[in-house]
PyMOL Python script that loads the backbone (N, CA, C, O; Angstrom):
from pymol import cmd

cmd.read_pdbstr("""\
ATOM      1  N   MET A   1     -76.408-131.720 -41.790  1.00  0.00           N
ATOM      2  CA  MET A   1     -75.688-130.490 -41.948  1.00  0.00           C
ATOM      3  C   MET A   1     -76.529-129.289 -41.499  1.00  0.00           C
ATOM      4  O   MET A   1     -76.029-128.351 -40.879  1.00  0.00           O
ATOM      5  N   LYS A   2     -77.821-129.354 -41.833  1.00  0.00           N
ATOM      6  CA  LYS A   2     -78.700-128.247 -41.498  1.00  0.00           C
ATOM      7  C   LYS A   2     -78.806-128.073 -39.982  1.00  0.00           C
ATOM      8  O   LYS A   2     -78.866-126.942 -39.499  1.00  0.00           O
ATOM      9  N   LYS A   3     -78.828-129.164 -39.232  1.00  0.00           N
ATOM     10  CA  LYS A   3     -78.912-129.085 -37.775  1.00  0.00           C
ATOM     11  C   LYS A   3     -77.652-128.460 -37.185  1.00  0.00           C
ATOM     12  O   LYS A   3     -77.724-127.705 -36.216  1.00  0.00           O
ATOM     13  N   ILE A   4     -76.510-128.774 -37.766  1.00  0.00           N
ATOM     14  CA  ILE A   4     -75.247-128.219 -37.264  1.00  0.00           C
ATOM     15  C   ILE A   4     -75.227-126.707 -37.472  1.00  0.00           C
ATOM     16  O   ILE A   4     -74.899-125.950 -36.558  1.00  0.00           O
ATOM     17  N   PHE A   5     -75.585-126.274 -38.690  1.00  0.00           N
ATOM     18  CA  PHE A   5     -75.593-124.843 -38.966  1.00  0.00           C
ATOM     19  C   PHE A   5     -76.656-124.115 -38.147  1.00  0.00           C
ATOM     20  O   PHE A   5     -76.455-122.971 -37.740  1.00  0.00           O
ATOM     21  N   SER A   6     -77.772-124.770 -37.909  1.00  0.00           N
ATOM     22  CA  SER A   6     -78.825-124.172 -37.101  1.00  0.00           C
ATOM     23  C   SER A   6     -78.350-123.975 -35.660  1.00  0.00           C
ATOM     24  O   SER A   6     -78.612-122.940 -35.047  1.00  0.00           O
ATOM     25  N   ALA A   7     -77.655-124.973 -35.131  1.00  0.00           N
ATOM     26  CA  ALA A   7     -77.120-124.862 -33.769  1.00  0.00           C
ATOM     27  C   ALA A   7     -76.039-123.788 -33.701  1.00  0.00           C
ATOM     28  O   ALA A   7     -75.982-123.021 -32.740  1.00  0.00           O
ATOM     29  N   MET A   8     -75.183-123.733 -34.722  1.00  0.00           N
ATOM     30  CA  MET A   8     -74.126-122.713 -34.756  1.00  0.00           C
ATOM     31  C   MET A   8     -74.730-121.310 -34.832  1.00  0.00           C
ATOM     32  O   MET A   8     -74.255-120.378 -34.184  1.00  0.00           O
ATOM     33  N   LYS A   9     -75.786-121.180 -35.635  1.00  0.00           N
ATOM     34  CA  LYS A   9     -76.439-119.880 -35.765  1.00  0.00           C
ATOM     35  C   LYS A   9     -77.066-119.457 -34.445  1.00  0.00           C
ATOM     36  O   LYS A   9     -76.967-118.291 -34.061  1.00  0.00           O
ATOM     37  N   ARG A  10     -77.705-120.378 -33.753  1.00  0.00           N
ATOM     38  CA  ARG A  10     -78.338-120.069 -32.473  1.00  0.00           C
ATOM     39  C   ARG A  10     -77.284-119.622 -31.454  1.00  0.00           C
ATOM     40  O   ARG A  10     -77.490-118.650 -30.729  1.00  0.00           O
ATOM     41  N   ILE A  11     -76.156-120.339 -31.405  1.00  0.00           N
ATOM     42  CA  ILE A  11     -75.078-119.970 -30.476  1.00  0.00           C
ATOM     43  C   ILE A  11     -74.504-118.606 -30.854  1.00  0.00           C
ATOM     44  O   ILE A  11     -74.274-117.759 -29.992  1.00  0.00           O
ATOM     45  N   TRP A  12     -74.274-118.405 -32.158  1.00  0.00           N
ATOM     46  CA  TRP A  12     -73.718-117.137 -32.623  1.00  0.00           C
ATOM     47  C   TRP A  12     -74.656-115.970 -32.318  1.00  0.00           C
ATOM     48  O   TRP A  12     -74.195-114.913 -31.887  1.00  0.00           O
ATOM     49  N   MET A  13     -75.934-116.137 -32.527  1.00  0.00           N
ATOM     50  CA  MET A  13     -76.895-115.073 -32.269  1.00  0.00           C
ATOM     51  C   MET A  13     -77.003-114.767 -30.774  1.00  0.00           C
ATOM     52  O   MET A  13     -77.178-113.609 -30.392  1.00  0.00           O
ATOM     53  N   LEU A  14     -76.902-115.781 -29.938  1.00  0.00           N
ATOM     54  CA  LEU A  14     -76.905-115.559 -28.496  1.00  0.00           C
ATOM     55  C   LEU A  14     -75.677-114.756 -28.080  1.00  0.00           C
ATOM     56  O   LEU A  14     -75.771-113.821 -27.285  1.00  0.00           O
ATOM     57  N   PHE A  15     -74.523-115.137 -28.632  1.00  0.00           N
ATOM     58  CA  PHE A  15     -73.282-114.410 -28.358  1.00  0.00           C
ATOM     59  C   PHE A  15     -73.391-112.965 -28.852  1.00  0.00           C
ATOM     60  O   PHE A  15     -73.004-112.035 -28.143  1.00  0.00           O
ATOM     61  N   ALA A  16     -73.916-112.777 -30.063  1.00  0.00           N
ATOM     62  CA  ALA A  16     -74.039-111.435 -30.635  1.00  0.00           C
ATOM     63  C   ALA A  16     -74.992-110.572 -29.818  1.00  0.00           C
ATOM     64  O   ALA A  16     -74.759-109.375 -29.654  1.00  0.00           O
ATOM     65  N   GLN A  17     -76.048-111.165 -29.312  1.00  0.00           N
ATOM     66  CA  GLN A  17     -77.003-110.413 -28.503  1.00  0.00           C
ATOM     67  C   GLN A  17     -76.354-109.948 -27.202  1.00  0.00           C
ATOM     68  O   GLN A  17     -76.529-108.799 -26.797  1.00  0.00           O
ATOM     69  N   LYS A  18     -75.610-110.829 -26.550  1.00  0.00           N
ATOM     70  CA  LYS A  18     -74.923-110.449 -25.305  1.00  0.00           C
ATOM     71  C   LYS A  18     -73.872-109.377 -25.581  1.00  0.00           C
ATOM     72  O   LYS A  18     -73.754-108.408 -24.831  1.00  0.00           O
ATOM     73  N   LEU A  19     -73.109-109.556 -26.661  1.00  0.00           N
ATOM     74  CA  LEU A  19     -72.079-108.587 -27.014  1.00  0.00           C
ATOM     75  C   LEU A  19     -72.703-107.233 -27.364  1.00  0.00           C
ATOM     76  O   LEU A  19     -72.162-106.192 -26.993  1.00  0.00           O
ATOM     77  N   GLY A  20     -73.818-107.240 -28.064  1.00  0.00           N
ATOM     78  CA  GLY A  20     -74.504-106.000 -28.406  1.00  0.00           C
ATOM     79  C   GLY A  20     -75.006-105.268 -27.179  1.00  0.00           C
ATOM     80  O   GLY A  20     -74.944-104.040 -27.118  1.00  0.00           O
ATOM     81  N   LYS A  21     -75.499-106.001 -26.211  1.00  0.00           N
ATOM     82  CA  LYS A  21     -75.980-105.374 -24.976  1.00  0.00           C
ATOM     83  C   LYS A  21     -74.825-104.720 -24.221  1.00  0.00           C
ATOM     84  O   LYS A  21     -74.951-103.598 -23.731  1.00  0.00           O
ATOM     85  N   ILE A  22     -73.703-105.427 -24.133  1.00  0.00           N
ATOM     86  CA  ILE A  22     -72.525-104.872 -23.458  1.00  0.00           C
ATOM     87  C   ILE A  22     -72.027-103.637 -24.197  1.00  0.00           C
ATOM     88  O   ILE A  22     -71.725-102.618 -23.575  1.00  0.00           O
ATOM     89  N   ASN A  23     -71.941-103.723 -25.529  1.00  0.00           N
ATOM     90  CA  ASN A  23     -71.477-102.582 -26.321  1.00  0.00           C
ATOM     91  C   ASN A  23     -72.385-101.376 -26.163  1.00  0.00           C
ATOM     92  O   ASN A  23     -71.899-100.257 -25.997  1.00  0.00           O
ATOM     93  N   SER A  24     -73.677-101.579 -26.210  1.00  0.00           N
ATOM     94  CA  SER A  24     -74.587-100.437 -26.112  1.00  0.00           C
ATOM     95  C   SER A  24     -74.495 -99.775 -24.743  1.00  0.00           C
ATOM     96  O   SER A  24     -74.494 -98.547 -24.652  1.00  0.00           O
ATOM     97  N   ILE A  25     -74.420-100.560 -23.693  1.00  0.00           N
ATOM     98  CA  ILE A  25     -74.292 -99.984 -22.351  1.00  0.00           C
ATOM     99  C   ILE A  25     -72.980 -99.231 -22.223  1.00  0.00           C
ATOM    100  O   ILE A  25     -72.946 -98.120 -21.694  1.00  0.00           O
ATOM    101  N   LEU A  26     -71.905 -99.830 -22.703  1.00  0.00           N
ATOM    102  CA  LEU A  26     -70.587 -99.210 -22.603  1.00  0.00           C
ATOM    103  C   LEU A  26     -70.521 -97.927 -23.425  1.00  0.00           C
ATOM    104  O   LEU A  26     -70.074 -96.895 -22.926  1.00  0.00           O
ATOM    105  N   LEU A  27     -70.958 -97.983 -24.671  1.00  0.00           N
ATOM    106  CA  LEU A  27     -70.882 -96.803 -25.528  1.00  0.00           C
ATOM    107  C   LEU A  27     -71.798 -95.686 -25.041  1.00  0.00           C
ATOM    108  O   LEU A  27     -71.398 -94.522 -25.036  1.00  0.00           O
ATOM    109  N   LEU A  28     -73.008 -96.019 -24.637  1.00  0.00           N
ATOM    110  CA  LEU A  28     -73.915 -94.985 -24.140  1.00  0.00           C
ATOM    111  C   LEU A  28     -73.390 -94.350 -22.854  1.00  0.00           C
ATOM    112  O   LEU A  28     -73.548 -93.146 -22.650  1.00  0.00           O
ATOM    113  N   SER A  29     -72.774 -95.142 -21.994  1.00  0.00           N
ATOM    114  CA  SER A  29     -72.202 -94.596 -20.762  1.00  0.00           C
ATOM    115  C   SER A  29     -71.058 -93.647 -21.071  1.00  0.00           C
ATOM    116  O   SER A  29     -70.964 -92.567 -20.488  1.00  0.00           O
ATOM    117  N   ILE A  30     -70.190 -94.049 -21.986  1.00  0.00           N
ATOM    118  CA  ILE A  30     -69.060 -93.189 -22.348  1.00  0.00           C
ATOM    119  C   ILE A  30     -69.555 -91.886 -22.959  1.00  0.00           C
ATOM    120  O   ILE A  30     -69.095 -90.812 -22.572  1.00  0.00           O
ATOM    121  N   VAL A  31     -70.475 -91.963 -23.898  1.00  0.00           N
ATOM    122  CA  VAL A  31     -71.001 -90.756 -24.543  1.00  0.00           C
ATOM    123  C   VAL A  31     -71.681 -89.856 -23.516  1.00  0.00           C
ATOM    124  O   VAL A  31     -71.483 -88.642 -23.532  1.00  0.00           O
ATOM    125  N   TYR A  32     -72.476 -90.435 -22.629  1.00  0.00           N
ATOM    126  CA  TYR A  32     -73.176 -89.646 -21.614  1.00  0.00           C
ATOM    127  C   TYR A  32     -72.183 -88.903 -20.721  1.00  0.00           C
ATOM    128  O   TYR A  32     -72.311 -87.696 -20.515  1.00  0.00           O
ATOM    129  N   PHE A  33     -71.190 -89.628 -20.190  1.00  0.00           N
ATOM    130  CA  PHE A  33     -70.269 -88.985 -19.262  1.00  0.00           C
ATOM    131  C   PHE A  33     -69.353 -87.989 -19.958  1.00  0.00           C
ATOM    132  O   PHE A  33     -68.957 -86.997 -19.345  1.00  0.00           O
ATOM    133  N   VAL A  34     -69.008 -88.220 -21.208  1.00  0.00           N
ATOM    134  CA  VAL A  34     -68.188 -87.248 -21.933  1.00  0.00           C
ATOM    135  C   VAL A  34     -68.988 -85.973 -22.179  1.00  0.00           C
ATOM    136  O   VAL A  34     -68.486 -84.875 -21.939  1.00  0.00           O
ATOM    137  N   ILE A  35     -70.216 -86.103 -22.651  1.00  0.00           N
ATOM    138  CA  ILE A  35     -71.026 -84.915 -22.940  1.00  0.00           C
ATOM    139  C   ILE A  35     -71.351 -84.154 -21.660  1.00  0.00           C
ATOM    140  O   ILE A  35     -71.193 -82.934 -21.612  1.00  0.00           O
ATOM    141  N   ILE A  36     -71.800 -84.852 -20.631  1.00  0.00           N
ATOM    142  CA  ILE A  36     -72.127 -84.190 -19.365  1.00  0.00           C
ATOM    143  C   ILE A  36     -70.870 -83.592 -18.737  1.00  0.00           C
ATOM    144  O   ILE A  36     -70.917 -82.503 -18.167  1.00  0.00           O
ATOM    145  N   GLY A  37     -69.751 -84.300 -18.841  1.00  0.00           N
ATOM    146  CA  GLY A  37     -68.496 -83.796 -18.285  1.00  0.00           C
ATOM    147  C   GLY A  37     -68.050 -82.514 -18.955  1.00  0.00           C
ATOM    148  O   GLY A  37     -67.661 -81.563 -18.278  1.00  0.00           O
ATOM    149  N   ILE A  38     -68.100 -82.475 -20.280  1.00  0.00           N
ATOM    150  CA  ILE A  38     -67.704 -81.271 -21.009  1.00  0.00           C
ATOM    151  C   ILE A  38     -68.648 -80.119 -20.687  1.00  0.00           C
ATOM    152  O   ILE A  38     -68.207 -78.988 -20.483  1.00  0.00           O
ATOM    153  N   MET A  39     -69.951 -80.407 -20.643  1.00  0.00           N
ATOM    154  CA  MET A  39     -70.912 -79.349 -20.324  1.00  0.00           C
ATOM    155  C   MET A  39     -70.688 -78.803 -18.917  1.00  0.00           C
ATOM    156  O   MET A  39     -70.769 -77.593 -18.703  1.00  0.00           O
ATOM    157  N   SER A  40     -70.409 -79.677 -17.965  1.00  0.00           N
ATOM    158  CA  SER A  40     -70.204 -79.203 -16.595  1.00  0.00           C
ATOM    159  C   SER A  40     -68.928 -78.377 -16.489  1.00  0.00           C
ATOM    160  O   SER A  40     -68.889 -77.397 -15.745  1.00  0.00           O
ATOM    161  N   LEU A  41     -67.887 -78.756 -17.219  1.00  0.00           N
ATOM    162  CA  LEU A  41     -66.662 -77.959 -17.204  1.00  0.00           C
ATOM    163  C   LEU A  41     -66.893 -76.571 -17.797  1.00  0.00           C
ATOM    164  O   LEU A  41     -66.406 -75.577 -17.259  1.00  0.00           O
ATOM    165  N   VAL A  42     -67.626 -76.500 -18.891  1.00  0.00           N
ATOM    166  CA  VAL A  42     -67.910 -75.205 -19.516  1.00  0.00           C
ATOM    167  C   VAL A  42     -68.728 -74.330 -18.573  1.00  0.00           C
ATOM    168  O   VAL A  42     -68.447 -73.140 -18.433  1.00  0.00           O
ATOM    169  N   VAL A  43     -69.727 -74.903 -17.933  1.00  0.00           N
ATOM    170  CA  VAL A  43     -70.568 -74.128 -17.011  1.00  0.00           C
ATOM    171  C   VAL A  43     -69.750 -73.654 -15.817  1.00  0.00           C
ATOM    172  O   VAL A  43     -69.921 -72.525 -15.357  1.00  0.00           O
ATOM    173  N   ARG A  44     -68.867 -74.503 -15.316  1.00  0.00           N
ATOM    174  CA  ARG A  44     -68.032 -74.092 -14.182  1.00  0.00           C
ATOM    175  C   ARG A  44     -67.043 -73.009 -14.581  1.00  0.00           C
ATOM    176  O   ARG A  44     -66.804 -72.075 -13.816  1.00  0.00           O
ATOM    177  N   ILE A  45     -66.465 -73.126 -15.773  1.00  0.00           N
ATOM    178  CA  ILE A  45     -65.515 -72.109 -16.231  1.00  0.00           C
ATOM    179  C   ILE A  45     -66.220 -70.771 -16.417  1.00  0.00           C
ATOM    180  O   ILE A  45     -65.679 -69.728 -16.050  1.00  0.00           O
ATOM    181  N   LEU A  46     -67.409 -70.795 -16.979  1.00  0.00           N
ATOM    182  CA  LEU A  46     -68.164 -69.560 -17.199  1.00  0.00           C
ATOM    183  C   LEU A  46     -68.878 -69.076 -15.944  1.00  0.00           C
ATOM    184  O   LEU A  46     -69.427 -67.974 -15.931  1.00  0.00           O
ATOM    185  N   ARG A  47     -68.877 -69.881 -14.900  1.00  0.00           N
ATOM    186  CA  ARG A  47     -69.513 -69.559 -13.617  1.00  0.00           C
ATOM    187  C   ARG A  47     -70.987 -69.185 -13.787  1.00  0.00           C
ATOM    188  O   ARG A  47     -71.456 -68.187 -13.240  1.00  0.00           O
ATOM    189  N   LYS A  48     -71.692 -69.994 -14.543  1.00  0.00           N
ATOM    190  CA  LYS A  48     -73.119 -69.765 -14.786  1.00  0.00           C
ATOM    191  C   LYS A  48     -73.946 -70.495 -13.736  1.00  0.00           C
ATOM    192  O   LYS A  48     -73.580 -71.580 -13.282  1.00  0.00           O
ATOM    193  N   ASP A  49     -75.059 -69.889 -13.360  1.00  0.00           N
ATOM    194  CA  ASP A  49     -76.008 -70.507 -12.434  1.00  0.00           C
ATOM    195  C   ASP A  49     -77.270 -70.827 -13.226  1.00  0.00           C
ATOM    196  O   ASP A  49     -78.258 -70.096 -13.157  1.00  0.00           O
ATOM    197  N   LEU A  50     -77.228 -71.925 -13.981  1.00  0.00           N
ATOM    198  CA  LEU A  50     -78.318 -72.253 -14.894  1.00  0.00           C
ATOM    199  C   LEU A  50     -79.602 -72.631 -14.170  1.00  0.00           C
ATOM    200  O   LEU A  50     -80.688 -72.461 -14.724  1.00  0.00           O
ATOM    201  N   LEU A  51     -79.505 -73.131 -12.966  1.00  0.00           N
ATOM    202  CA  LEU A  51     -80.693 -73.537 -12.216  1.00  0.00           C
ATOM    203  C   LEU A  51     -81.163 -72.472 -11.231  1.00  0.00           C
ATOM    204  O   LEU A  51     -82.109 -72.693 -10.475  1.00  0.00           O
ATOM    205  N   HIS A  52     -80.501 -71.317 -11.243  1.00  0.00           N
ATOM    206  CA  HIS A  52     -80.848 -70.201 -10.350  1.00  0.00           C
ATOM    207  C   HIS A  52     -80.882 -70.665  -8.892  1.00  0.00           C
ATOM    208  O   HIS A  52     -81.855 -70.429  -8.175  1.00  0.00           O
ATOM    209  N   LYS A  53     -79.811 -71.323  -8.471  1.00  0.00           N
ATOM    210  CA  LYS A  53     -79.735 -71.834  -7.104  1.00  0.00           C
ATOM    211  C   LYS A  53     -79.111 -70.828  -6.143  1.00  0.00           C
ATOM    212  O   LYS A  53     -79.198 -70.991  -4.926  1.00  0.00           O
ATOM    213  N   LYS A  54     -78.489 -69.803  -6.681  1.00  0.00           N
ATOM    214  CA  LYS A  54     -77.837 -68.821  -5.835  1.00  0.00           C
ATOM    215  C   LYS A  54     -78.882 -68.028  -5.056  1.00  0.00           C
ATOM    216  O   LYS A  54     -79.864 -67.559  -5.632  1.00  0.00           O
ATOM    217  N   ILE A  55     -78.678 -67.879  -3.776  1.00  0.00           N
ATOM    218  CA  ILE A  55     -79.625 -67.163  -2.918  1.00  0.00           C
ATOM    219  C   ILE A  55     -79.336 -65.671  -2.997  1.00  0.00           C
ATOM    220  O   ILE A  55     -78.199 -65.233  -2.822  1.00  0.00           O
ATOM    221  N   ASP A  56     -80.375 -64.907  -3.262  1.00  0.00           N
ATOM    222  CA  ASP A  56     -80.270 -63.457  -3.333  1.00  0.00           C
ATOM    223  C   ASP A  56     -80.957 -62.879  -2.099  1.00  0.00           C
ATOM    224  O   ASP A  56     -82.182 -62.950  -2.002  1.00  0.00           O
ATOM    225  N   PRO A  57     -80.213 -62.313  -1.157  1.00  0.00           N
ATOM    226  CA  PRO A  57     -80.833 -61.816   0.080  1.00  0.00           C
ATOM    227  C   PRO A  57     -81.735 -60.602  -0.140  1.00  0.00           C
ATOM    228  O   PRO A  57     -82.550 -60.283   0.726  1.00  0.00           O
ATOM    229  N   VAL A  58     -81.608 -59.928  -1.263  1.00  0.00           N
ATOM    230  CA  VAL A  58     -82.404 -58.733  -1.528  1.00  0.00           C
ATOM    231  C   VAL A  58     -83.812 -59.101  -1.999  1.00  0.00           C
ATOM    232  O   VAL A  58     -84.763 -58.366  -1.734  1.00  0.00           O
ATOM    233  N   ARG A  59     -83.949 -60.213  -2.684  1.00  0.00           N
ATOM    234  CA  ARG A  59     -85.259 -60.606  -3.233  1.00  0.00           C
ATOM    235  C   ARG A  59     -86.212 -61.018  -2.122  1.00  0.00           C
ATOM    236  O   ARG A  59     -85.817 -61.648  -1.140  1.00  0.00           O
ATOM    237  N   THR A  60     -87.457 -60.652  -2.297  1.00  0.00           N
ATOM    238  CA  THR A  60     -88.470 -61.056  -1.318  1.00  0.00           C
ATOM    239  C   THR A  60     -89.136 -62.364  -1.710  1.00  0.00           C
ATOM    240  O   THR A  60     -89.657 -63.081  -0.855  1.00  0.00           O
ATOM    241  N   SER A  61     -89.121 -62.681  -3.020  1.00  0.00           N
ATOM    242  CA  SER A  61     -89.755 -63.899  -3.494  1.00  0.00           C
ATOM    243  C   SER A  61     -89.025 -64.399  -4.740  1.00  0.00           C
ATOM    244  O   SER A  61     -88.472 -63.615  -5.512  1.00  0.00           O
ATOM    245  N   TYR A  62     -89.036 -65.694  -4.915  1.00  0.00           N
ATOM    246  CA  TYR A  62     -88.429 -66.294  -6.100  1.00  0.00           C
ATOM    247  C   TYR A  62     -89.492 -66.754  -7.095  1.00  0.00           C
ATOM    248  O   TYR A  62     -89.190 -67.503  -8.023  1.00  0.00           O
ATOM    249  N   TRP A  63     -90.700 -66.322  -6.911  1.00  0.00           N
ATOM    250  CA  TRP A  63     -91.788 -66.699  -7.794  1.00  0.00           C
ATOM    251  C   TRP A  63     -91.569 -66.045  -9.159  1.00  0.00           C
ATOM    252  O   TRP A  63     -91.208 -64.871  -9.247  1.00  0.00           O
ATOM    253  N   GLN A  64     -91.793 -66.818 -10.218  1.00  0.00           N
ATOM    254  CA  GLN A  64     -91.665 -66.286 -11.573  1.00  0.00           C
ATOM    255  C   GLN A  64     -93.038 -66.307 -12.235  1.00  0.00           C
ATOM    256  O   GLN A  64     -93.641 -67.365 -12.412  1.00  0.00           O
ATOM    257  N   ASN A  65     -93.514 -65.141 -12.590  1.00  0.00           N
ATOM    258  CA  ASN A  65     -94.829 -65.033 -13.219  1.00  0.00           C
ATOM    259  C   ASN A  65     -94.781 -65.528 -14.654  1.00  0.00           C
ATOM    260  O   ASN A  65     -93.848 -65.240 -15.403  1.00  0.00           O
ATOM    261  N   ARG A  66     -95.811 -66.280 -15.015  1.00  0.00           N
ATOM    262  CA  ARG A  66     -95.941 -66.738 -16.395  1.00  0.00           C
ATOM    263  C   ARG A  66     -96.652 -65.678 -17.207  1.00  0.00           C
ATOM    264  O   ARG A  66     -97.528 -64.981 -16.696  1.00  0.00           O
ATOM    265  N   PRO A  67     -96.280 -65.553 -18.465  1.00  0.00           N
ATOM    266  CA  PRO A  67     -97.029 -64.607 -19.305  1.00  0.00           C
ATOM    267  C   PRO A  67     -98.441 -65.130 -19.532  1.00  0.00           C
ATOM    268  O   PRO A  67     -98.637 -66.292 -19.888  1.00  0.00           O
ATOM    269  N   SER A  68     -99.402 -64.273 -19.326  1.00  0.00           N
ATOM    270  CA  SER A  68    -100.795 -64.709 -19.478  1.00  0.00           C
ATOM    271  C   SER A  68    -101.169 -64.720 -20.954  1.00  0.00           C
ATOM    272  O   SER A  68    -100.670 -63.924 -21.748  1.00  0.00           O
ATOM    273  N   SER A  69    -102.053 -65.636 -21.295  1.00  0.00           N
ATOM    274  CA  SER A  69    -102.551 -65.708 -22.668  1.00  0.00           C
ATOM    275  C   SER A  69    -104.028 -66.071 -22.611  1.00  0.00           C
ATOM    276  O   SER A  69    -104.506 -66.688 -21.660  1.00  0.00           O
ATOM    277  N   GLU A  70    -104.713 -65.679 -23.630  1.00  0.00           N
ATOM    278  CA  GLU A  70    -106.148 -65.927 -23.696  1.00  0.00           C
ATOM    279  C   GLU A  70    -106.423 -67.413 -23.903  1.00  0.00           C
ATOM    280  O   GLU A  70    -105.762 -68.048 -24.726  1.00  0.00           O
ATOM    281  N   PRO A  71    -107.382 -67.979 -23.176  1.00  0.00           N
ATOM    282  CA  PRO A  71    -107.735 -69.385 -23.406  1.00  0.00           C
ATOM    283  C   PRO A  71    -108.514 -69.525 -24.712  1.00  0.00           C
ATOM    284  O   PRO A  71    -109.671 -69.114 -24.804  1.00  0.00           O
ATOM    285  N   THR A  72    -107.882 -70.096 -25.694  1.00  0.00           N
ATOM    286  CA  THR A  72    -108.533 -70.295 -26.989  1.00  0.00           C
ATOM    287  C   THR A  72    -108.715 -71.781 -27.238  1.00  0.00           C
ATOM    288  O   THR A  72    -108.067 -72.622 -26.614  1.00  0.00           O
ATOM    289  N   LEU A  73    -109.598 -72.079 -28.150  1.00  0.00           N
ATOM    290  CA  LEU A  73    -109.863 -73.466 -28.503  1.00  0.00           C
ATOM    291  C   LEU A  73    -108.623 -74.114 -29.111  1.00  0.00           C
ATOM    292  O   LEU A  73    -108.338 -75.282 -28.844  1.00  0.00           O
ATOM    293  N   GLU A  74    -107.897 -73.376 -29.912  1.00  0.00           N
ATOM    294  CA  GLU A  74    -106.688 -73.900 -30.553  1.00  0.00           C
ATOM    295  C   GLU A  74    -105.616 -74.236 -29.511  1.00  0.00           C
ATOM    296  O   GLU A  74    -104.901 -75.229 -29.647  1.00  0.00           O
ATOM    297  N   ARG A  75    -105.511 -73.415 -28.488  1.00  0.00           N
ATOM    298  CA  ARG A  75    -104.514 -73.640 -27.445  1.00  0.00           C
ATOM    299  C   ARG A  75    -104.834 -74.892 -26.630  1.00  0.00           C
ATOM    300  O   ARG A  75    -103.924 -75.611 -26.218  1.00  0.00           O
ATOM    301  N   HIS A  76    -106.113 -75.155 -26.397  1.00  0.00           N
ATOM    302  CA  HIS A  76    -106.512 -76.332 -25.630  1.00  0.00           C
ATOM    303  C   HIS A  76    -106.478 -77.604 -26.464  1.00  0.00           C
ATOM    304  O   HIS A  76    -106.451 -78.710 -25.924  1.00  0.00           O
ATOM    305  N   LYS A  77    -106.479 -77.442 -27.763  1.00  0.00           N
ATOM    306  CA  LYS A  77    -106.429 -78.607 -28.638  1.00  0.00           C
ATOM    307  C   LYS A  77    -105.067 -79.299 -28.541  1.00  0.00           C
ATOM    308  O   LYS A  77    -104.989 -80.528 -28.534  1.00  0.00           O
ATOM    309  N   PHE A  78    -104.002 -78.511 -28.465  1.00  0.00           N
ATOM    310  CA  PHE A  78    -102.640 -79.036 -28.345  1.00  0.00           C
ATOM    311  C   PHE A  78    -102.088 -78.623 -26.985  1.00  0.00           C
ATOM    312  O   PHE A  78    -101.375 -77.625 -26.877  1.00  0.00           O
ATOM    313  N   GLN A  79    -102.414 -79.379 -25.962  1.00  0.00           N
ATOM    314  CA  GLN A  79    -102.046 -78.993 -24.606  1.00  0.00           C
ATOM    315  C   GLN A  79    -100.555 -79.140 -24.330  1.00  0.00           C
ATOM    316  O   GLN A  79     -99.986 -78.367 -23.559  1.00  0.00           O
ATOM    317  N   PHE A  80     -99.935 -80.103 -24.939  1.00  0.00           N
ATOM    318  CA  PHE A  80     -98.540 -80.367 -24.598  1.00  0.00           C
ATOM    319  C   PHE A  80     -97.652 -80.149 -25.785  1.00  0.00           C
ATOM    320  O   PHE A  80     -96.437 -80.324 -25.687  1.00  0.00           O
TER     321      PHE A  80
END
""", "prot")
cmd.dss("prot")
cmd.show_as("cartoon", "prot")
cmd.util.cbc("prot")
cmd.orient("prot")
């Protein structure tokens, strides 16, 4: 009896593992495309240029200066 249940458990766990992989891929894909889709619609409706891709013919440079800060030991301790 123990061998039968052991074989059934092994088959069931293999099936569950495959089903779990399919479910996770499917659910994550749906969530990703729904969230990205809604965000892209909102950005398009509001006509925002979040990546600053629009070319401005008046500007001479697109360089953005970083605010300078003093190099301290505490700042170098936590670099990221």
